[in-house]
A tleap script that builds the chain and sets N, CA, C and O, in Angstrom:
source leaprc.protein.ff14SB
mol = sequence {
  NMET PHE GLU LEU THR ALA LYS ILE ILE LEU
  ILE GLY GLY LEU LEU GLY THR GLY PHE MET
  ILE LEU ARG LYS ILE PRO VAL LEU ARG GLU
  LEU ALA GLU VAL GLY VAL LYS PHE PRO GLU
  ARG GLU GLY GLU ILE LEU ASN LEU SER LYS
  ILE SER SER LYS THR THR SER PHE LEU ALA
  GLU LEU ARG SER LYS PHE LYS ASP LEU LYS
  LYS LYS ARG LYS GLU LYS GLU LYS GLU VAL
  GLU PHE SER ASP ASP TYR TRP GLU LYS ILE
  ARG ARG CGLY
}
set mol.1.N position { 12.639 18.580 -36.783 }
set mol.1.CA position { 11.892 19.643 -36.158 }
set mol.1.C position { 11.210 19.167 -34.869 }
set mol.1.O position { 11.190 19.869 -33.858 }
set mol.2.N position { 10.645 17.937 -34.941 }
set mol.2.CA position { 9.968 17.368 -33.774 }
set mol.2.C position { 10.964 17.117 -32.646 }
set mol.2.O position { 10.663 17.376 -31.481 }
set mol.3.N position { 12.147 16.614 -32.989 }
set mol.3.CA position { 13.160 16.333 -31.971 }
set mol.3.C position { 13.620 17.617 -31.282 }
set mol.3.O position { 13.829 17.634 -30.069 }
set mol.4.N position { 13.775 18.677 -32.048 }
set mol.4.CA position { 14.206 19.950 -31.481 }
set mol.4.C position { 13.156 20.475 -30.492 }
set mol.4.O position { 13.496 20.965 -29.416 }
set mol.5.N position { 11.891 20.367 -30.868 }
set mol.5.CA position { 10.817 20.810 -29.990 }
set mol.5.C position { 10.790 19.987 -28.707 }
set mol.5.O position { 10.618 20.535 -27.618 }
set mol.6.N position { 10.960 18.674 -28.835 }
set mol.6.CA position { 10.961 17.801 -27.664 }
set mol.6.C position { 12.132 18.129 -26.745 }
set mol.6.O position { 11.975 18.127 -25.524 }
set mol.7.N position { 13.306 18.412 -27.317 }
set mol.7.CA position { 14.474 18.753 -26.510 }
set mol.7.C position { 14.267 20.079 -25.786 }
set mol.7.O position { 14.643 20.210 -24.621 }
set mol.8.N position { 13.680 21.055 -26.454 }
set mol.8.CA position { 13.429 22.352 -25.831 }
set mol.8.C position { 12.452 22.201 -24.665 }
set mol.8.O position { 12.654 22.791 -23.604 }
set mol.9.N position { 11.406 21.418 -24.860 }
set mol.9.CA position { 10.425 21.196 -23.799 }
set mol.9.C position { 11.073 20.465 -22.623 }
set mol.9.O position { 10.827 20.813 -21.468 }
set mol.10.N position { 11.894 19.461 -22.905 }
set mol.10.CA position { 12.566 18.701 -21.854 }
set mol.10.C position { 13.499 19.604 -21.045 }
set mol.10.O position { 13.459 19.597 -19.815 }
set mol.11.N position { 14.327 20.371 -21.729 }
set mol.11.CA position { 15.272 21.252 -21.035 }
set mol.11.C position { 14.528 22.321 -20.249 }
set mol.11.O position { 14.909 22.634 -19.121 }
set mol.12.N position { 13.482 22.882 -20.821 }
set mol.12.CA position { 12.687 23.880 -20.117 }
set mol.12.C position { 12.035 23.314 -18.864 }
set mol.12.O position { 12.002 23.969 -17.823 }
set mol.13.N position { 11.526 22.113 -18.968 }
set mol.13.CA position { 10.902 21.470 -17.816 }
set mol.13.C position { 11.906 21.195 -16.709 }
set mol.13.O position { 11.618 21.418 -15.533 }
set mol.14.N position { 13.090 20.709 -17.087 }
set mol.14.CA position { 14.127 20.440 -16.093 }
set mol.14.C position { 14.591 21.722 -15.419 }
set mol.14.O position { 14.782 21.752 -14.203 }
set mol.15.N position { 14.772 22.778 -16.200 }
set mol.15.CA position { 15.190 24.058 -15.623 }
set mol.15.C position { 14.117 24.621 -14.687 }
set mol.15.O position { 14.433 25.120 -13.607 }
set mol.16.N position { 12.880 24.542 -15.091 }
set mol.16.CA position { 11.783 25.026 -14.245 }
set mol.16.C position { 11.686 24.256 -12.944 }
set mol.16.O position { 11.488 24.847 -11.882 }
set mol.17.N position { 11.824 22.935 -13.021 }
set mol.17.CA position { 11.778 22.111 -11.822 }
set mol.17.C position { 12.945 22.444 -10.900 }
set mol.17.O position { 12.768 22.569 -9.688 }
set mol.18.N position { 14.134 22.587 -11.474 }
set mol.18.CA position { 15.309 22.946 -10.673 }
set mol.18.C position { 15.143 24.300 -10.009 }
set mol.18.O position { 15.520 24.468 -8.849 }
set mol.19.N position { 14.588 25.266 -10.722 }
set mol.19.CA position { 14.360 26.598 -10.166 }
set mol.19.C position { 13.400 26.545 -8.977 }
set mol.19.O position { 13.629 27.198 -7.959 }
set mol.20.N position { 12.304 25.750 -9.113 }
set mol.20.CA position { 11.342 25.652 -8.013 }
set mol.20.C position { 11.967 24.975 -6.802 }
set mol.20.O position { 11.713 25.381 -5.668 }
set mol.21.N position { 12.772 23.961 -7.023 }
set mol.21.CA position { 13.419 23.264 -5.915 }
set mol.21.C position { 14.384 24.195 -5.199 }
set mol.21.O position { 14.412 24.232 -3.969 }
set mol.22.N position { 15.174 24.946 -5.955 }
set mol.22.CA position { 16.120 25.872 -5.343 }
set mol.22.C position { 15.425 26.955 -4.530 }
set mol.22.O position { 15.955 27.395 -3.511 }
set mol.23.N position { 14.251 27.387 -4.963 }
set mol.23.CA position { 13.508 28.400 -4.218 }
set mol.23.C position { 12.929 27.853 -2.925 }
set mol.23.O position { 12.734 28.609 -1.974 }
set mol.24.N position { 12.648 26.554 -2.867 }
set mol.24.CA position { 12.003 25.971 -1.695 }
set mol.24.C position { 12.993 25.426 -0.672 }
set mol.24.O position { 12.577 25.084 0.435 }
set mol.25.N position { 14.272 25.330 -0.985 }
set mol.25.CA position { 15.255 24.775 -0.057 }
set mol.25.C position { 15.310 25.565 1.253 }
set mol.25.O position { 15.314 24.938 2.312 }
set mol.26.N position { 15.354 26.905 1.249 }
set mol.26.CA position { 15.385 27.627 2.533 }
set mol.26.C position { 14.144 27.368 3.398 }
set mol.26.O position { 14.249 27.259 4.619 }
set mol.27.N position { 13.003 27.274 2.776 }
set mol.27.CA position { 11.768 27.007 3.528 }
set mol.27.C position { 11.831 25.625 4.155 }
set mol.27.O position { 11.426 25.447 5.304 }
set mol.28.N position { 12.330 24.651 3.418 }
set mol.28.CA position { 12.443 23.298 3.942 }
set mol.28.C position { 13.446 23.232 5.090 }
set mol.28.O position { 13.238 22.481 6.043 }
set mol.29.N position { 14.512 23.995 5.018 }
set mol.29.CA position { 15.485 24.020 6.117 }
set mol.29.C position { 14.854 24.572 7.384 }
set mol.29.O position { 15.098 24.050 8.472 }
set mol.30.N position { 14.046 25.618 7.262 }
set mol.30.CA position { 13.371 26.176 8.431 }
set mol.30.C position { 12.414 25.169 9.056 }
set mol.30.O position { 12.321 25.080 10.280 }
set mol.31.N position { 11.712 24.423 8.239 }
set mol.31.CA position { 10.793 23.408 8.761 }
set mol.31.C position { 11.548 22.339 9.531 }
set mol.31.O position { 11.078 21.869 10.568 }
set mol.32.N position { 12.717 21.950 9.032 }
set mol.32.CA position { 13.490 20.914 9.698 }
set mol.32.C position { 13.996 21.398 11.054 }
set mol.32.O position { 14.055 20.615 12.001 }
set mol.33.N position { 14.359 22.662 11.160 }
set mol.33.CA position { 14.860 23.193 12.423 }
set mol.33.C position { 13.749 23.340 13.452 }
set mol.33.O position { 13.922 22.992 14.620 }
set mol.34.N position { 12.614 23.857 13.013 }
set mol.34.CA position { 11.512 24.093 13.936 }
set mol.34.C position { 10.877 22.775 14.344 }
set mol.34.O position { 10.555 22.574 15.516 }
set mol.35.N position { 10.700 21.897 13.409 }
set mol.35.CA position { 10.044 20.627 13.680 }
set mol.35.C position { 8.540 20.799 13.610 }
set mol.35.O position { 8.021 21.902 13.786 }
set mol.36.N position { 7.866 19.737 13.361 }
set mol.36.CA position { 6.409 19.778 13.257 }
set mol.36.C position { 5.841 19.256 14.561 }
set mol.36.O position { 6.173 18.148 14.983 }
set mol.37.N position { 4.993 20.037 15.199 }
set mol.37.CA position { 4.391 19.644 16.458 }
set mol.37.C position { 2.904 19.401 16.247 }
set mol.37.O position { 2.196 20.229 15.675 }
set mol.38.N position { 2.454 18.264 16.714 }
set mol.38.CA position { 1.047 17.933 16.621 }
set mol.38.C position { 0.378 18.259 17.949 }
set mol.38.O position { 0.983 18.075 19.005 }
set mol.39.N position { -0.842 18.734 17.913 }
set mol.39.CA position { -1.535 19.021 19.173 }
set mol.39.C position { -1.785 17.730 19.941 }
set mol.39.O position { -2.153 16.706 19.365 }
set mol.40.N position { -1.577 17.801 21.255 }
set mol.40.CA position { -1.774 16.607 22.071 }
set mol.40.C position { -3.252 16.429 22.372 }
set mol.40.O position { -3.970 17.390 22.647 }
set mol.41.N position { -3.681 15.209 22.315 }
set mol.41.CA position { -5.079 14.909 22.606 }
set mol.41.C position { -5.204 14.523 24.075 }
set mol.41.O position { -4.310 13.909 24.658 }
set mol.42.N position { -6.310 14.892 24.639 }
set mol.42.CA position { -6.548 14.517 26.013 }
set mol.42.C position { -7.156 13.127 26.053 }
set mol.42.O position { -8.043 12.810 25.260 }
set mol.43.N position { -6.696 12.317 26.949 }
set mol.43.CA position { -7.231 10.983 27.112 }
set mol.43.C position { -6.638 9.999 26.116 }
set mol.43.O position { -5.680 10.297 25.403 }
set mol.44.N position { -7.229 8.840 26.093 }
set mol.44.CA position { -6.756 7.786 25.209 }
set mol.44.C position { -7.386 7.931 23.833 }
set mol.44.O position { -8.481 8.473 23.683 }
set mol.45.N position { -6.680 7.443 22.848 }
set mol.45.CA position { -7.224 7.483 21.491 }
set mol.45.C position { -8.363 6.469 21.360 }
set mol.45.O position { -9.401 6.761 20.765 }
set mol.46.N position { -8.159 5.288 21.916 }
set mol.46.CA position { -9.177 4.244 21.838 }
set mol.46.C position { -9.337 3.630 23.216 }
set mol.46.O position { -8.411 3.013 23.742 }
set mol.47.N position { -10.484 3.798 23.780 }
set mol.47.CA position { -10.749 3.244 25.098 }
set mol.47.C position { -11.435 1.902 24.898 }
set mol.47.O position { -12.584 1.848 24.460 }
set mol.48.N position { -10.739 0.829 25.213 }
set mol.48.CA position { -11.270 -0.508 24.954 }
set mol.48.C position { -12.449 -0.854 25.841 }
set mol.48.O position { -13.257 -1.711 25.485 }
set mol.49.N position { -12.561 -0.211 26.978 }
set mol.49.CA position { -13.674 -0.531 27.865 }
set mol.49.C position { -15.005 -0.027 27.308 }
set mol.49.O position { -16.063 -0.492 27.731 }
set mol.50.N position { -14.967 0.907 26.374 }
set mol.50.CA position { -16.201 1.461 25.820 }
set mol.50.C position { -16.745 0.644 24.651 }
set mol.50.O position { -17.860 0.891 24.190 }
set mol.51.N position { -15.980 -0.312 24.177 }
set mol.51.CA position { -16.446 -1.130 23.050 }
set mol.51.C position { -17.523 -2.076 23.557 }
set mol.51.O position { -17.343 -2.770 24.557 }
set mol.52.N position { -18.623 -2.091 22.860 }
set mol.52.CA position { -19.751 -2.903 23.313 }
set mol.52.C position { -19.533 -4.379 23.004 }
set mol.52.O position { -18.658 -4.745 22.219 }
set mol.53.N position { -20.332 -5.198 23.627 }
set mol.53.CA position { -20.220 -6.639 23.416 }
set mol.53.C position { -20.656 -7.019 21.996 }
set mol.53.O position { -20.197 -8.022 21.449 }
set mol.54.N position { -21.542 -6.212 21.406 }
set mol.54.CA position { -21.955 -6.488 20.026 }
set mol.54.C position { -20.773 -6.349 19.075 }
set mol.54.O position { -20.597 -7.154 18.162 }
set mol.55.N position { -19.981 -5.334 19.299 }
set mol.55.CA position { -18.824 -5.103 18.437 }
set mol.55.C position { -17.818 -6.237 18.576 }
set mol.55.O position { -17.271 -6.703 17.577 }
set mol.56.N position { -17.572 -6.681 19.792 }
set mol.56.CA position { -16.608 -7.767 19.994 }
set mol.56.C position { -17.114 -9.065 19.374 }
set mol.56.O position { -16.331 -9.827 18.806 }
set mol.57.N position { -18.424 -9.322 19.479 }
set mol.57.CA position { -18.958 -10.543 18.872 }
set mol.57.C position { -18.870 -10.452 17.348 }
set mol.57.O position { -18.589 -11.444 16.676 }
set mol.58.N position { -19.113 -9.252 16.808 }
set mol.58.CA position { -18.998 -9.062 15.367 }
set mol.58.C position { -17.567 -9.316 14.905 }
set mol.58.O position { -17.345 -9.976 13.891 }
set mol.59.N position { -16.604 -8.793 15.649 }
set mol.59.CA position { -15.203 -9.011 15.293 }
set mol.59.C position { -14.816 -10.482 15.395 }
set mol.59.O position { -14.025 -10.975 14.591 }
set mol.60.N position { -15.366 -11.175 16.373 }
set mol.60.CA position { -15.097 -12.598 16.518 }
set mol.60.C position { -15.652 -13.378 15.326 }
set mol.60.O position { -15.007 -14.305 14.836 }
set mol.61.N position { -16.843 -13.007 14.862 }
set mol.61.CA position { -17.433 -13.660 13.690 }
set mol.61.C position { -16.577 -13.420 12.451 }
set mol.61.O position { -16.332 -14.345 11.675 }
set mol.62.N position { -16.121 -12.180 12.263 }
set mol.62.CA position { -15.257 -11.885 11.121 }
set mol.62.C position { -13.982 -12.706 11.153 }
set mol.62.O position { -13.547 -13.238 10.132 }
set mol.63.N position { -13.387 -12.806 12.336 }
set mol.63.CA position { -12.153 -13.579 12.465 }
set mol.63.C position { -12.385 -15.045 12.114 }
set mol.63.O position { -11.560 -15.655 11.434 }
set mol.64.N position { -13.493 -15.614 12.569 }
set mol.64.CA position { -13.769 -17.015 12.259 }
set mol.64.C position { -14.038 -17.209 10.763 }
set mol.64.O position { -13.660 -18.234 10.195 }
set mol.65.N position { -14.689 -16.232 10.122 }
set mol.65.CA position { -14.933 -16.332 8.679 }
set mol.65.C position { -13.620 -16.289 7.901 }
set mol.65.O position { -13.441 -17.020 6.927 }
set mol.66.N position { -12.706 -15.425 8.340 }
set mol.66.CA position { -11.410 -15.368 7.668 }
set mol.66.C position { -10.642 -16.671 7.825 }
set mol.66.O position { -9.985 -17.134 6.893 }
set mol.67.N position { -10.730 -17.256 9.014 }
set mol.67.CA position { -10.057 -18.538 9.223 }
set mol.67.C position { -10.646 -19.613 8.312 }
set mol.67.O position { -9.914 -20.425 7.745 }
set mol.68.N position { -11.992 -19.613 8.172 }
set mol.68.CA position { -12.640 -20.587 7.295 }
set mol.68.C position { -12.200 -20.394 5.846 }
set mol.68.O position { -11.949 -21.368 5.136 }
set mol.69.N position { -12.108 -19.141 5.408 }
set mol.69.CA position { -11.674 -18.868 4.041 }
set mol.69.C position { -10.236 -19.342 3.813 }
set mol.69.O position { -9.913 -19.871 2.749 }
set mol.70.N position { -9.385 -19.151 4.806 }
set mol.70.CA position { -7.999 -19.611 4.679 }
set mol.70.C position { -7.941 -21.130 4.565 }
set mol.70.O position { -7.166 -21.669 3.775 }
set mol.71.N position { -8.766 -21.823 5.361 }
set mol.71.CA position { -8.798 -23.284 5.297 }
set mol.71.C position { -9.262 -23.757 3.922 }
set mol.71.O position { -8.679 -24.678 3.351 }
set mol.72.N position { -10.318 -23.121 3.386 }
set mol.72.CA position { -10.835 -23.509 2.071 }
set mol.72.C position { -9.798 -23.269 0.984 }
set mol.72.O position { -9.647 -24.085 0.075 }
set mol.73.N position { -9.087 -22.156 1.075 }
set mol.73.CA position { -8.065 -21.850 0.075 }
set mol.73.C position { -6.938 -22.882 0.130 }
set mol.73.O position { -6.443 -23.315 -0.911 }
set mol.74.N position { -6.534 -23.273 1.327 }
set mol.74.CA position { -5.473 -24.269 1.462 }
set mol.74.C position { -5.927 -25.617 0.909 }
set mol.74.O position { -5.137 -26.330 0.290 }
set mol.75.N position { -7.196 -25.971 1.127 }
set mol.75.CA position { -7.723 -27.224 0.594 }
set mol.75.C position { -7.729 -27.208 -0.926 }
set mol.75.O position { -7.401 -28.215 -1.554 }
set mol.76.N position { -8.099 -26.071 -1.532 }
set mol.76.CA position { -8.115 -25.974 -2.985 }
set mol.76.C position { -6.706 -26.066 -3.549 }
set mol.76.O position { -6.496 -26.666 -4.604 }
set mol.77.N position { -5.737 -25.474 -2.854 }
set mol.77.CA position { -4.357 -25.542 -3.324 }
set mol.77.C position { -3.833 -26.969 -3.284 }
set mol.77.O position { -3.039 -27.363 -4.138 }
set mol.78.N position { -4.270 -27.744 -2.301 }
set mol.78.CA position { -3.834 -29.131 -2.209 }
set mol.78.C position { -4.443 -29.981 -3.319 }
set mol.78.O position { -3.816 -30.935 -3.781 }
set mol.79.N position { -5.651 -29.648 -3.749 }
set mol.79.CA position { -6.338 -30.425 -4.778 }
set mol.79.C position { -5.688 -30.282 -6.147 }
set mol.79.O position { -5.885 -31.144 -7.004 }
set mol.80.N position { -4.925 -29.228 -6.379 }
set mol.80.CA position { -4.386 -28.943 -7.690 }
set mol.80.C position { -3.019 -29.592 -7.892 }
set mol.80.O position { -2.165 -29.015 -8.566 }
set mol.81.N position { -2.796 -30.753 -7.337 }
set mol.81.CA position { -1.539 -31.448 -7.549 }
set mol.81.C position { -1.599 -32.202 -8.879 }
set mol.81.O position { -2.605 -32.838 -9.194 }
set mol.82.N position { -0.526 -32.128 -9.648 }
set mol.82.CA position { -0.471 -32.780 -10.952 }
set mol.82.C position { 0.221 -34.136 -10.830 }
set mol.82.O position { 1.093 -34.336 -9.985 }
set mol.83.N position { -0.183 -35.040 -11.675 }
set mol.83.CA position { 0.453 -36.347 -11.673 }
set mol.83.C position { 1.793 -36.279 -12.407 }
set mol.83.O position { 2.108 -35.276 -13.048 }
set mol.84.N position { 2.573 -37.348 -12.309 }
set mol.84.CA position { 3.905 -37.366 -12.916 }
set mol.84.C position { 3.846 -37.341 -14.438 }
set mol.84.O position { 4.746 -36.803 -15.083 }
set mol.85.N position { 2.808 -37.911 -15.012 }
set mol.85.CA position { 2.722 -37.959 -16.470 }
set mol.85.C position { 1.847 -36.831 -17.030 }
set mol.85.O position { 1.245 -36.994 -18.092 }
set mol.86.N position { 1.769 -35.727 -16.357 }
set mol.86.CA position { 0.936 -34.605 -16.778 }
set mol.86.C position { 1.357 -34.086 -18.141 }
set mol.86.O position { 0.519 -33.900 -19.024 }
set mol.87.N position { 2.674 -33.848 -18.320 }
set mol.87.CA position { 3.148 -33.286 -19.583 }
set mol.87.C position { 3.024 -34.306 -20.723 }
set mol.87.O position { 2.833 -33.926 -21.878 }
set mol.88.N position { 3.131 -35.570 -20.403 }
set mol.88.CA position { 2.958 -36.598 -21.430 }
set mol.88.C position { 1.518 -36.595 -21.955 }
set mol.88.O position { 1.294 -36.749 -23.155 }
set mol.89.N position { 0.561 -36.424 -21.069 }
set mol.89.CA position { -0.835 -36.378 -21.481 }
set mol.89.C position { -1.097 -35.157 -22.359 }
set mol.89.O position { -1.865 -35.237 -23.317 }
set mol.90.N position { -0.475 -34.049 -22.047 }
set mol.90.CA position { -0.668 -32.833 -22.832 }
set mol.90.C position { -0.050 -33.013 -24.217 }
set mol.90.O position { -0.657 -32.620 -25.214 }
set mol.91.N position { 1.132 -33.593 -24.296 }
set mol.91.CA position { 1.794 -33.782 -25.587 }
set mol.91.C position { 1.006 -34.723 -26.500 }
set mol.91.O position { 0.942 -34.512 -27.711 }
set mol.92.N position { 0.425 -35.734 -25.926 }
set mol.92.CA position { -0.335 -36.703 -26.722 }
set mol.92.C position { -1.682 -36.139 -27.152 }
set mol.92.O position { -2.213 -36.516 -28.197 }
set mol.93.N position { -2.220 -35.260 -26.367 }
set mol.93.CA position { -3.490 -34.632 -26.722 }
set mol.93.C position { -4.595 -35.381 -26.234 }
set mol.93.O position { -5.744 -34.994 -26.444 }
savepdb mol mol.pdb
quit
């Protein structure tokens, strides 16, 4: 009984999805022909001359902090080297 109910729900869902897709195909074709046009903005999106010196110094500090973090991570990765007898030590306990 449970399997029959699950099959009915599955088939109904697939048919409903197919019906909705078939109804939307003509609308999608019209969109493809017309194309989507975005309104043009006047001027530049980002004017670099308007960025203050505080912002540039802040960005420079962030960049240096990221570089420091990368260096620390690389140093930690180098420290985790195992010796040749690592597995022997584990087996012996």
